[in-house]
Structures are given as structure tokens and as C-alpha cells.
N, CA, C and O of each residue as an XYZ file, in Angstrom:
556
protein
N       0.800     -1.199      0.000
C       0.000      0.000      0.000
C       0.841      1.260      0.000
O       0.376      2.307     -0.451
N       2.079      1.186      0.499
C       2.918      2.379      0.547
C       3.569      2.585     -0.801
O       4.024      1.631     -1.431
N       3.615      3.810     -1.238
C       4.250      4.141     -2.509
C       5.748      4.297     -2.292
O       6.218      4.330     -1.155
N       6.489      4.391     -3.381
C       7.944      4.476     -3.281
C       8.390      5.766     -2.607
O       9.452      5.799     -1.985
N       7.592      6.834     -2.720
C       7.985      8.097     -2.102
C       7.782      8.058     -0.589
O       8.432      8.806      0.141
N       6.883      7.189     -0.112
C       6.600      7.121      1.308
C       7.418      6.038      2.023
O       7.376      5.947      3.250
N       8.156      5.223      1.274
C       8.926      4.152      1.895
C      10.115      4.729      2.645
O      10.724      5.709      2.216
N      10.434      4.103      3.777
C      11.560      4.532      4.584
C      12.707      3.564      4.310
O      12.586      2.361      4.543
N      13.815      4.097      3.818
C      14.985      3.277      3.486
C      16.152      3.686      4.363
O      16.337      4.863      4.673
N      16.915      2.720      4.746
C      18.143      3.012      5.477
C      19.222      3.418      4.498
O      19.134      3.137      3.303
N      20.217      4.068      5.004
C      21.323      4.551      4.176
C      21.999      3.377      3.478
O      22.226      2.333      4.089
N      22.322      3.550      2.186
C      22.971      2.505      1.388
C      24.363      2.202      1.941
O      24.848      1.078      1.815
N      24.997      3.186      2.545
C      26.349      3.038      3.090
C      26.349      2.164      4.348
O      27.399      1.662      4.747
N      25.189      1.979      4.972
C      25.082      1.112      6.137
C      25.412      1.805      7.451
O      25.801      1.136      8.408
N      25.270      3.115      7.525
C      25.607      3.830      8.748
C      24.490      3.764      9.782
O      24.722      4.089     10.947
N      23.294      3.356      9.397
C      22.194      3.238     10.338
C      21.199      4.382     10.271
O      20.122      4.285     10.858
N      21.528      5.468      9.568
C      20.582      6.575      9.415
C      19.682      6.302      8.215
O      19.934      5.393      7.424
N      18.640      7.098      8.097
C      17.704      6.928      6.996
C      18.223      7.633      5.756
O      18.732      8.752      5.823
N      18.084      6.955      4.617
C      18.491      7.523      3.346
C      17.348      8.270      2.696
O      16.189      8.115      3.082
N      17.682      9.085      1.706
C      16.677      9.872      1.014
C      16.863      9.729     -0.484
O      17.985      9.565     -0.963
N      15.761      9.791     -1.229
C      15.831      9.683     -2.683
C      16.577     10.878     -3.267
O      17.201     10.763     -4.322
N      16.518     12.013     -2.598
C      17.238     13.196     -3.068
C      18.743     12.927     -3.057
O      19.475     13.371     -3.942
N      19.184     12.197     -2.044
C      20.620     11.903     -1.881
C      20.966     10.510     -2.386
O      21.921      9.902     -1.902
N      20.212      9.994     -3.348
C      20.465      8.687     -3.954
C      20.498      7.583     -2.901
O      21.364      6.709     -2.942
N      19.559      7.621     -1.961
C      19.379      6.667     -0.868
C      20.533      6.637      0.132
O      20.694      5.666      0.871
N      21.332      7.699      0.152
C      22.338      7.886      1.203
C      21.739      8.826      2.250
O      20.793      9.564      1.973
N      22.305      8.786      3.447
C      21.945      9.827      4.410
C      22.722     11.079      4.017
O      23.644     11.005      3.205
N      22.365     12.204      4.573
C      22.993     13.457      4.158
C      24.484     13.483      4.463
O      25.257     14.068      3.704
N      24.896     12.863      5.554
C      26.318     12.864      5.930
C      27.146     12.032      4.957
O      28.188     12.480      4.477
N      26.671     10.799      4.665
C      27.408      9.933      3.740
C      27.423     10.513      2.331
O      28.420     10.404      1.618
N      26.314     11.128      1.934
C      26.252     11.729      0.614
C      27.241     12.874      0.487
O      27.915     13.004     -0.535
N      27.335     13.708      1.520
C      28.266     14.840      1.460
C      29.716     14.368      1.442
O      30.564     15.040      0.854
N      30.027     13.234      2.069
C      31.389     12.707      2.036
C      31.717     12.093      0.687
O      32.838     12.220      0.194
N      30.734     11.425      0.090
C      30.988     10.722     -1.155
C      30.886     11.648     -2.371
O      31.701     11.546     -3.288
N      29.883     12.565     -2.392
C      29.647     13.445     -3.535
C      29.579     14.904     -3.075
O      28.482     15.456     -2.997
N      30.701     15.543     -2.770
C      30.639     16.928     -2.291
C      30.176     17.913     -3.367
O      29.543     18.917     -3.044
N      30.483     17.641     -4.641
C      30.079     18.545     -5.717
C      28.556     18.520     -5.916
O      27.924     19.565     -6.070
N      27.984     17.315     -5.909
C      26.536     17.197     -6.086
C      25.790     17.822     -4.910
O      24.710     18.386     -5.083
N      26.366     17.723     -3.725
C      25.741     18.311     -2.548
C      25.636     19.824     -2.697
O      24.613     20.415     -2.349
N      26.699     20.457     -3.217
C      26.675     21.907     -3.444
C      25.603     22.295     -4.470
O      24.926     23.313     -4.319
N      25.459     21.474     -5.509
C      24.447     21.751     -6.524
C      23.029     21.656     -5.932
O      22.166     22.491     -6.205
N      22.823     20.634     -5.131
C      21.501     20.458     -4.512
C      21.191     21.617     -3.574
O      20.063     22.109     -3.546
N      22.183     22.056     -2.807
C      21.979     23.168     -1.885
C      21.686     24.460     -2.638
O      20.844     25.248     -2.208
N      22.370     24.686     -3.757
C      22.117     25.880     -4.560
C      20.704     25.860     -5.153
O      20.036     26.892     -5.219
N      20.257     24.668     -5.585
C      18.904     24.565     -6.124
C      17.867     24.880     -5.051
O      16.874     25.555     -5.322
N      18.095     24.395     -3.847
C      17.170     24.671     -2.743
C      17.132     26.167     -2.418
O      16.066     26.719     -2.146
N      18.302     26.822     -2.447
C      18.360     28.256     -2.172
C      17.577     29.031     -3.224
O      16.854     29.972     -2.896
N      17.721     28.636     -4.500
C      16.985     29.305     -5.576
C      15.476     29.163     -5.372
O      14.725     30.122     -5.551
N      15.040     27.961     -4.997
C      13.614     27.738     -4.766
C      13.114     28.599     -3.611
O      12.016     29.153     -3.673
N      13.918     28.707     -2.564
C      13.519     29.519     -1.411
C      13.400     30.995     -1.794
O      12.465     31.684     -1.387
N      14.374     31.464     -2.591
C      14.339     32.867     -3.011
C      13.100     33.123     -3.857
O      12.426     34.138     -3.682
N      12.798     32.214     -4.765
C      11.619     32.371     -5.619
C      10.357     32.344     -4.772
O       9.466     33.168     -4.973
N      10.264     31.417     -3.832
C       9.082     31.315     -2.974
C       8.921     32.553     -2.090
O       7.800     32.975     -1.806
N      10.043     33.132     -1.657
C       9.968     34.328     -0.806
C       9.532     35.550     -1.599
O       8.820     36.405     -1.073
N       9.949     35.646     -2.861
C       9.597     36.824     -3.651
C       8.169     36.753     -4.175
O       7.505     37.785     -4.259
N       7.679     35.577     -4.526
C       6.328     35.464     -5.081
C       5.238     35.876     -4.096
O       4.358     36.642     -4.488
N       5.239     35.420     -2.846
C       4.165     35.850     -1.947
C       4.152     37.356     -1.717
O       3.081     37.938     -1.543
N       5.304     37.994     -1.713
C       5.320     39.437     -1.489
C       4.662     40.171     -2.654
O       4.012     41.195     -2.446
N       4.821     39.662     -3.882
C       4.174     40.262     -5.040
C       2.658     40.087     -4.915
O       1.911     41.016     -5.222
N       2.190     38.918     -4.473
C       0.757     38.668     -4.317
C       0.175     39.575     -3.244
O      -0.939     40.078     -3.395
N       0.910     39.788     -2.169
C       0.424     40.641     -1.092
C       0.243     42.073     -1.578
O      -0.717     42.742     -1.197
N       1.154     42.544     -2.413
C       1.052     43.901     -2.933
C      -0.186     44.049     -3.810
O      -0.887     45.057     -3.726
N      -0.463     43.047     -4.656
C      -1.637     43.145     -5.513
C      -2.912     43.111     -4.699
O      -3.880     43.787     -5.046
N      -2.935     42.342     -3.626
C      -4.115     42.295     -2.779
C      -4.311     43.637     -2.081
O      -5.441     44.108     -1.954
N      -3.230     44.251     -1.630
C      -3.332     45.538     -0.957
C      -3.801     46.631     -1.912
O      -4.550     47.524     -1.515
N      -3.364     46.564     -3.164
C      -3.764     47.566     -4.136
C      -5.245     47.446     -4.476
O      -5.904     48.452     -4.741
N      -5.767     46.237     -4.471
C      -7.148     46.005     -4.856
C      -8.061     45.920     -3.634
O      -8.960     45.079     -3.605
N      -7.859     46.744     -2.656
C      -8.687     46.680     -1.458
C     -10.144     46.844     -1.839
O     -10.537     47.819     -2.478
N     -10.932     45.866     -1.431
C     -12.342     45.898     -1.746
C     -13.061     46.827     -0.779
O     -12.767     46.827      0.416
N     -13.981     47.601     -1.275
C     -14.726     48.478     -0.362
C     -15.635     47.644      0.529
O     -16.200     46.636      0.104
N     -15.761     48.083      1.760
C     -16.625     47.375      2.691
C     -18.076     47.606      2.285
O     -18.455     48.716      1.913
N     -18.883     46.553      2.359
C     -20.291     46.762      2.013
C     -20.961     47.652      3.044
O     -20.703     47.543      4.242
N     -21.831     48.540      2.557
C     -22.511     49.453      3.461
C     -23.506     48.693      4.316
O     -24.132     47.733      3.865
N     -23.641     49.133      5.550
C     -24.635     48.555      6.444
C     -26.010     49.003      5.964
O     -26.213     50.162      5.602
N     -26.931     48.080      5.969
C     -28.290     48.424      5.584
C     -28.950     49.126      6.764
O     -28.879     48.657      7.899
N     -29.584     50.243      6.485
C     -30.211     51.042      7.541
C     -31.700     51.181      7.269
O     -32.165     51.018      6.141
N     -32.420     51.482      8.312
C     -33.861     51.690      8.211
C     -34.119     52.896      7.316
O     -33.462     53.929      7.448
N     -35.084     52.757      6.399
C     -35.356     53.816      5.427
C     -36.277     54.903      5.962
O     -36.536     55.886      5.268
N     -36.770     54.744      7.173
C     -37.630     55.776      7.748
C     -36.795     57.024      7.994
O     -35.628     56.923      8.373
N     -37.379     58.200      7.784
C     -36.632     59.455      7.800
C     -35.868     59.705      9.098
O     -34.689     60.055      9.062
N     -36.507     59.535     10.210
C     -35.858     59.892     11.480
C     -35.200     58.722     12.182
O     -34.502     58.931     13.174
N     -35.393     57.499     11.710
C     -34.891     56.311     12.428
C     -33.412     56.052     12.143
O     -32.579     56.234     13.030
N     -33.075     55.637     10.943
C     -31.700     55.410     10.492
C     -30.956     54.360     11.332
O     -29.747     54.480     11.528
N     -31.656     53.342     11.825
C     -31.008     52.268     12.599
C     -30.274     51.318     11.658
O     -30.694     51.120     10.518
N     -29.172     50.728     12.141
C     -28.489     49.690     11.392
C     -29.321     48.419     11.494
O     -29.827     48.081     12.564
N     -29.458     47.720     10.371
C     -30.297     46.528     10.344
C     -29.450     45.284     10.144
O     -28.902     45.085      9.060
N     -29.329     44.433     11.172
C     -28.656     43.149     10.966
C     -29.528     42.249     10.090
O     -30.681     42.576      9.810
N     -28.982     41.132      9.668
C     -29.699     40.262      8.724
C     -31.055     39.812      9.256
O     -32.018     39.728      8.493
N     -31.146     39.526     10.538
C     -32.388     38.999     11.096
C     -33.441     40.075     11.299
O     -34.610     39.746     11.495
N     -33.077     41.324     11.261
C     -34.023     42.400     11.546
C     -34.324     43.251     10.329
O     -34.685     44.419     10.474
N     -34.186     42.699      9.136
C     -34.486     43.443      7.918
C     -35.886     43.068      7.451
O     -36.179     41.899      7.196
N     -36.736     44.064      7.345
C     -38.099     43.842      6.905
C     -38.317     44.586      5.600
O     -38.486     45.806      5.608
N     -38.316     43.871      4.469
C     -38.527     44.554      3.187
C     -40.001     44.902      3.016
O     -40.887     44.181      3.474
N     -40.235     46.005      2.355
C     -41.590     46.453      2.073
C     -41.789     46.431      0.561
O     -40.818     46.441     -0.197
N     -43.024     46.401      0.132
C     -43.308     46.385     -1.303
C     -42.994     47.714     -1.973
O     -42.951     47.804     -3.200
N     -42.776     48.735     -1.171
C     -42.381     50.021     -1.755
C     -40.897     50.014     -2.125
O     -40.413     50.963     -2.741
N     -40.166     48.950     -1.755
C     -38.779     48.799     -2.165
C     -37.758     49.173     -1.116
O     -36.563     49.155     -1.407
N     -38.169     49.509      0.082
C     -37.245     49.907      1.142
C     -37.188     48.856      2.244
O     -38.061     47.995      2.354
N     -36.136     48.948      3.059
C     -35.985     48.075      4.226
C     -36.269     48.892      5.474
O     -35.865     50.050      5.587
N     -36.969     48.270      6.405
C     -37.339     48.972      7.624
C     -36.993     48.132      8.847
O     -36.836     46.914      8.759
N     -36.879     48.802      9.981
C     -36.620     48.121     11.250
C     -37.932     47.577     11.794
O     -38.992     47.751     11.193
N     -37.843     46.920     12.937
C     -39.038     46.285     13.492
C     -40.083     47.297     13.948
O     -41.253     46.940     14.092
N     -39.703     48.524     14.174
C     -40.646     49.539     14.620
C     -41.378     50.207     13.465
O     -42.477     50.729     13.654
N     -40.792     50.200     12.274
C     -41.382     50.897     11.133
C     -41.746     49.952      9.992
O     -41.892     50.397      8.853
N     -41.892     48.679     10.268
C     -42.147     47.711      9.206
C     -43.581     47.727      8.698
O     -43.830     47.328      7.560
N     -44.520     48.174      9.503
C     -45.916     48.175      9.080
C     -46.204     49.359      8.165
O     -45.515     50.379      8.199
N     -47.231     49.196      7.355
C     -47.572     50.188      6.338
C     -47.888     51.550      6.965
O     -47.481     52.590      6.447
N     -48.591     51.531      8.046
C     -49.010     52.791      8.671
C     -47.858     53.491      9.375
O     -47.918     54.701      9.595
N     -46.819     52.763      9.730
C     -45.701     53.345     10.465
C     -44.734     54.116      9.581
O     -44.080     55.046     10.052
N     -44.632     53.749      8.315
C     -43.642     54.442      7.480
C     -44.255     55.146      6.274
O     -43.536     55.488      5.334
N     -45.540     55.364      6.282
C     -46.218     56.072      5.194
C     -45.863     55.470      3.835
O     -45.275     56.126      2.976
N     -46.235     54.216      3.671
C     -45.888     53.461      2.461
C     -46.562     54.068      1.234
O     -47.723     54.475      1.285
N     -45.822     54.122      0.140
C     -46.343     54.700     -1.103
C     -46.915     53.628     -2.028
O     -47.471     53.957     -3.076
N     -46.790     52.363     -1.663
C     -47.286     51.268     -2.490
C     -48.802     51.188     -2.367
O     -49.341     51.318     -1.268
N     -49.492     50.976     -3.480
C     -50.951     50.929     -3.489
C     -51.415     49.478     -3.326
O     -51.534     48.739     -4.303
N     -51.670     49.090     -2.094
C     -52.076     47.718     -1.793
C     -53.484     47.433     -2.297
O     -53.763     46.315     -2.730
N     -54.371     48.410     -2.251
C     -55.745     48.200     -2.681
C     -55.790     47.869     -4.171
O     -56.549     46.996     -4.594
N     -54.986     48.559     -4.954
C     -54.942     48.302     -6.392
C     -54.389     46.900     -6.665
O     -54.881     46.196     -7.547
N     -53.373     46.502     -5.910
C     -52.789     45.168     -6.078
C     -53.825     44.086     -5.768
O     -53.931     43.101     -6.498
N     -54.585     44.267     -4.693
C     -55.578     43.261     -4.308
C     -56.720     43.182     -5.324
O     -57.202     42.090     -5.625
N     -57.148     44.308     -5.844
C     -58.207     44.261     -6.855
C     -57.722     43.571     -8.124
O     -58.490     42.852     -8.764
N     -56.454     43.777     -8.502
C     -55.889     43.089     -9.671
C     -55.858     41.585     -9.443
O     -56.174     40.814    -10.349
N     -55.484     41.164     -8.250
C     -55.458     39.728     -7.942
C     -56.860     39.138     -7.994
O     -57.050     38.038     -8.514
N     -57.841     39.855     -7.464
C     -59.220     39.369     -7.509
C     -59.721     39.234     -8.936
O     -60.406     38.264     -9.263
N     -59.393     40.179     -9.775
C     -59.818     40.123    -11.175
C     -59.173     38.933    -11.881
O     -59.839     38.246    -12.655
N     -57.888     38.677    -11.627
C     -57.191     37.568    -12.276
C     -57.695     36.218    -11.774
O     -57.877     35.295    -12.567
N     -57.922     36.094    -10.473
C     -58.286     34.807     -9.892
C     -59.777     34.492     -9.991
O     -60.153     33.324     -9.900
N     -60.632     35.487    -10.173
C     -62.074     35.281    -10.239
C     -62.636     35.863    -11.534
O     -63.148     36.983    -11.541
N     -62.545     35.119    -12.613
C     -63.085     35.653    -13.867
C     -64.618     35.716    -13.789
O     -65.248     34.940    -13.070
N     -65.189     36.632    -14.524
C     -66.648     36.776    -14.519
C     -67.271     35.644    -15.320
O     -66.785     35.275    -16.390
N     -68.340     35.109    -14.789
C     -69.038     34.009    -15.456
C     -70.429     34.510    -15.826
O     -71.184     34.953    -14.961
N     -70.765     34.439    -17.104
C     -72.071     34.879    -17.580
C     -72.846     33.660    -18.076
O     -72.350     32.861    -18.871
N     -74.033     33.550    -17.597
C     -74.887     32.440    -18.019
C     -75.612     32.812    -19.308
O     -75.843     33.987    -19.594
N     -75.962     31.792    -20.074
C     -76.725     32.027    -21.296
C     -78.144     32.458    -20.918
O     -78.669     32.060    -19.878
N     -78.739     33.252    -21.755
C     -80.095     33.674    -21.497
C     -81.057     32.498    -21.694
O     -80.919     31.705    -22.626
N     -82.022     32.413    -20.800
C     -83.000     31.326    -20.875
C     -84.247     31.853    -21.579
O     -84.784     32.902    -21.224
N     -84.690     31.110    -22.573
C     -85.904     31.493    -23.307
C     -87.119     30.999    -22.512
O     -87.176     29.836    -22.114
N     -88.092     31.897    -22.285
C     -89.310     31.504    -21.587
C     -90.340     31.042    -22.612
O     -90.367     31.559    -23.728
N     -91.144     30.126    -22.272
C     -92.142     29.582    -23.173
C     -93.443     30.322    -23.038
O     -94.411     29.999    -23.727
């Protein structure tokens, strides 16, 4: 079940430490004694990767700072004198298109401009069509 990258191997030199695939299955000490030139190359490659990794996040941070998103405005009660901040649970939308607090949510409290009577008559007309009976001939 273990893959080759997850296997734990002892040093090929037999020193008792764990070997690594990076060091050709030698431990770091045995590898540095046997291949000092390759060790320098590996260390230089690691330094280059570190420098690249250190410079890239700083560039990303600058772009994020430049593109600061504006904070969304708090929704407030639309009544003229109230102006309370409305959390999500206390927002009461009205058919006139405004949001009101719990004190001004009713039609009579905020002088609503929406015509509810006209809306209800339209619904009645749509839902209750007129039915006309045929005229009955008397004998």
C-alpha cells in the first residue's frame, strides 16, 4: 500500500541513518562525504527555490493591498428619522422597495407609497373571472 515516495529506506552506506531519494538513498552525511560537488548543486537549487518562494508571496500581497475591496454598506432603516443599522435577522422589506426596522415595518408606520388596494383588486380580477350564463328562453 505504501508508494515508493513514502517508503523509509536506510542509508545505502550502512551507517544506520535513513536515506533519502534526493541523496540517492544515502543519508545526508554519507552523501556529502561521497559526492561533495553534487551536494553543493543540490543546496544551490534549494536556495533558488527559497528565493523564488519568498519573492512570489510578497508580489501577491502587494496586488491584494492595491485592490482593497470596499466594505459593504450597512443596511439602515429607510424611515426618515430612524436610520437604525439593520442586521440580517431584523431586515423587513416592504413592497415600496425599502428596508425597515421592526418599529417601522408596518404600512401605517412608514407612510408606504405602495398601493395595496390596487394590487388586491388586480389579484381578484385575475383569480375570479366573470361568469355569464346564457339567457334562458321563456315559453
